[in-house]
C-alpha positions, 0 to 999 in steps of 0.5 A, spaced: 475 311 557 469 315 559 463 315 556 458 321 554 452 320 559 445 317 557 441 324 558 446 328 556 447 324 549 440 325 548 439 333 549 444 334 545 441 329 540 434 332 540 436 340 541 430 340 545 428 345 551 424 341 556 417 345 558 411 342 560 405 339 557 400 341 562 399 348 565 399 349 572 392 349 572 391 342 568 396 339 573 391 341 579 385 339 577 389 333 575 391 332 582 385 333 585 381 328 581 377 333 577 377 333 569 379 338 565 374 343 562 373 341 554 377 343 549 374 347 544 379 349 539 376 354 534 376 353 526 382 353 523 384 360 520 386 360 512 390 367 509 393 368 503 400 371 501 404 372 495 412 370 494 416 371 488 419 362 486 424 362 481 422 369 478 415 368 477 410 372 483 406 366 486 399 366 491 399 361 497 393 360 502 396 358 508 391 354 513 393 353 520 388 349 525 387 342 528 384 335 525 380 332 531 382 324 532 376 319 534 376 312 536 371 307 534 365 310 539 366 318 535 370 320 542 375 325 541 382 322 542 387 327 540 387 334 536 392 334 531 395 342 530 398 343 522 400 349 518 399 347 510 400 351 504 397 350 497 399 355 491 392 356 489 393 356 482 392 349 481 386 344 482 388 340 488 390 333 485 395 336 480 400 338 485 404 333 489 402 334 497 408 333 501 407 332 509 413 335 514 415 333 521 421 334 525 423 328 530 426 328 538 421 324 540 419 331 543 420 336 537 416 340 533 416 341 526 419 349 527 426 347 525 424 345 518 418 349 518 421 356 519 429 354 516 428 351 510 421 348 508 416 353 508 415 361 505 418 364 510 425 363 515 428 365 520 433 370 519 441 367 520 448 369 519 451 366 513 455 361 517 448 358 521 450 362 528 443 366 530 444 373 529 442 379 536 435 378 539 430 380 536 430 374 530 427 376 524 422 372 519 424 374 512 421 370 505 424 364 504 425 363 495 428 357 496 422 354 499 419 347 497 412 350 495 416 350 488 414 343 486 409 341 492 404 343 497 406 342 504 403 339 511 408 341 517 406 336 522 406 337 530 405 329 533 401 329 539 405 333 545 409 337 540 407 345 538 400 345 539 398 338 539 395 334 544 390 329 547 383 330 548 382 331 556 381 324 559 386 320 553 393 318 557 399 320 552 402 315 552 397 312 547 400 316 542 408 316 545 412 310 542 414 308 535 408 305 533 403 309 536 406 315 533 406 312 526 399 309 527 396 316 530 400 320 524 397 316 519 391 317 522 392 325 521 394 323 514 388 319 512 384 325 515 387 331 511 387 327 504 379 325 506 378 333 508 381 337 503 380 332 496 388 330 495 388 322 495 389 323 488 395 327 490 403 324 490 404 324 497 410 324 499 413 325 507 419 328 510 422 327 516 428 329 521 432 325 525 428 321 529 423 323 523 427 318 519 424 312 524 418 314 524 417 316 517 419 308 516 413 306 520 409 311 518 410 309 509 409 302 512 403 304 516 400 307 510 401 302 505 399 296 510 393 299 513 386 296 511 383 302 512 388 307 508 391 303 503 396 308 500 402 308 497 406 314 497 411 316 492 417 319 496 420 319 503 425 326 504 430 324 509 434 329 512 440 327 517 436 321 518 437 315 525 434 310 521 437 304 527 439 306 533 444 301 534 450 306 530 447 312 534 449 311 541 457 308 540 461 305 547 467 302 548 466 295 545 463 297 539 468 297 533 463 298 528 461 304 531 467 307 532 469 305 524 462 309 521 463 315 525 471 316 523 469 319 517 466 325 521 472 325 525 475 326 519 471 331 515 470 335 522 478 335 522 478 337 516 474 343 518 478 346 524 485 345 520 487 340 524 489 333 518 495 333 515 497 338 510 496 334 504 490 333 505 488 339 509 488 343 500 483 338 499 477 335 502 474 330 496 481 326 497 481 326 505 473 324 504 474 319 501 482 316 505 476 317 511 471 312 508 477 307 506 481 308 512 474 306 516 473 300 513 479 298 510 484 298 515 480 300 521 475 297 523 478 290 521 484 293 527 479 294 532 476 287 531 483 284 532 483 287 539 488 286 543 492 281 537 494 287 534 501 288 534 505 294 537 508 295 530 502 295 526 499 299 531 503 305 531 502 305 523 495 305 523 495 310 529 500 315 524 495 314 519 489 316 523 493 323 525 494 325 518 486 324 517 483 325 524 488 331 526 489 327 534 496 326 536 499 319 534 501 318 542 493 320 544 491 314 539 496 309 541 494 310 548 487 309 547 489 303 543 485 306 537 479 306 541 475 312 540 469 314 541 465 320 539 465 323 546 472 322 546 475 325 539 470 332 541 473 333 548 481 331 545 480 334 537 481 342 539 484 341 547 489 345 546 484 351 545 479 348 550 473 347 546 468 342 545 466 342 539 459 341 538 454 334 537 449 337 533 454 342 529 461 339 529 463 346 527 462 349 533 464 349 540 458 346 545 453 351 547 454 356 543 448 353 537 442 352 539 436 354 535 430 354 540 431 361 543 431 364 535 425 359 533 421 360 539 419 367 539 418 366 531 414 360 531 409 364 536 408 371 532 408 367 525 402 363 527 399 368 531 400 374 528 401 373 520 397 367 520 392 369 524 391 363 529 389 366 535 391 363 542 394 363 549 396 356 549 404 355 549 407 352 543 411 346 546 418 343 544 419 338 549 424 334 551 419 330 556 417 326 551 423 321 550 423 319 556 416 317 556 417 314 550 415 307 548 422 304 545 428 302 547 433 308 545 439 303 544 437 298 539 432 300 535 432 299 528 427 300 523 431 298 516 427 292 516 420 296 516 424 301 510 425 295 506 419 292 506 415 298 504 420 300 498 420 292 496 413 291 495 412 299 492 418 298 488 416 305 485 417 309 492 424 313 491 428 316 497 431 322 498 437 322 503 440 328 506 446 328 511 451 333 513 459 332 513 460 335 520 453 332 524 455 327 530 448 326 532 447 322 525 453 321 522 453 320 515 458 314 514 452 311 519 446 313 514 450 310 508 452 303 511 444 303 514 442 304 507 447 299 504 443 294 509 437 294 507 438 289 502 432 291 497 429 287 491 434 286 485 435 293 482 431 298 486 438 300 490 438 306 484 431 309 488 435 313 493 438 318 491 443 320 496 446 327 497 451 329 503 452 337 505 459 342 509 453 342 515 451 339 521 445 335 523 441 340 520 444 341 513 440 347 511 442 352 515 447 356 512 445 359 505 449 356 501 447 349 503 440 351 504 440 352 496 443 346 494 438 342 499 433 345 497 434 345 489 436 337 490 429 335 493 425 340 489 429 337 484 427 330 487 420 331 487 419 334 480 422 328 477 418 322 481 411 326 481 411 325 473 407 332 475 409 339 472 410 344 476 407 351 476 
């Protein structure tokens, strides 16, 4: 069978566009052994804005700028860029505060910032596709500002954030290195803004699931911080990378991906008529079949009889839309890439890895968000700089980690067991082949939390891909659920 090339997987998974972290002048100076000139970021800029939320006009402040990380000798190590939003009408300690980031590793925060969380949002078509250029920003009446103040965080090497001159980026580019640096940023932000008594939330998407688990534990266990947070908000999180890249011999991985095959086939009208009329029936049958019949058959391997294989192939065909002949030829072993290539093969379409509703290559929001974030930060929020706002794939290959075996389930379980008040909200998309919803469900079921703590986890699935919020109906459902989660777990009244 043909495996998906690793490089291709990484690029599609991360939604990243390759760009340089250094200017040409910096590269030239580095090559000549010269030291780049000292970095002089200008002070944070705060502007005031209005938005109508839940029928009321709300005034909020937007602050854009840097926090400087230093070492024990007070020498600059990095400049963390952030965009923060605060409702003016409340004392800071009364309002919940949520730190938000995307994944990658190498993604800036502009996906979450301009598509769902912030008070301004990229205008998309109803199905989530981008309209003709130039892109437009509109008010986002579904912003999380209804329930929480917001800090959009760009990890080092993304956005405007970067290491200090003379400091190697590798000091920040790894699973634990990254978590420690973001934890230090949070400590500084809470100190600078008198927010230590606010209910604190962390929101992360994709690789942000890994970062979120390590970060929550770092905040909790670092004796210079010692902070228990109120909640983790996960959007299509990667929690156990062993189930992200599925190979020919990974029986469990194939079984966990199978429900996503079925929901995708349902969207494209390829399942049996009895299932096509009832999505809930199809989805439940897919879950039951995946672990009840499919996984045991895969584990049986060559010991599976031809009669049993034929029977299972017919059931799989009804649920997944794949031809029985193809399933038998593959001996029921279907990797995600093979499914994506086969489902609409008669139409010469390969469905997209990040959102299987669309053909591969037709769905990339980077071209929309890049002009918008550059305009928004510079013009609407007044942060004038000539530096590029970067969202780079380079970091993936420079990251200190093993992308095939990393799991943060032990760290996540330890964090919740040590802080039984910590609540988790987890959102996933039915059409996501990067972090499939049944994979996420399986990971959460393996946490082995102390008795009674499984109820700390709220799970939601949306008829969307990796970005569960990109279509208007799912954006509304998703943001309402998050707002309710924050309100119910912060024990504070919202405006």
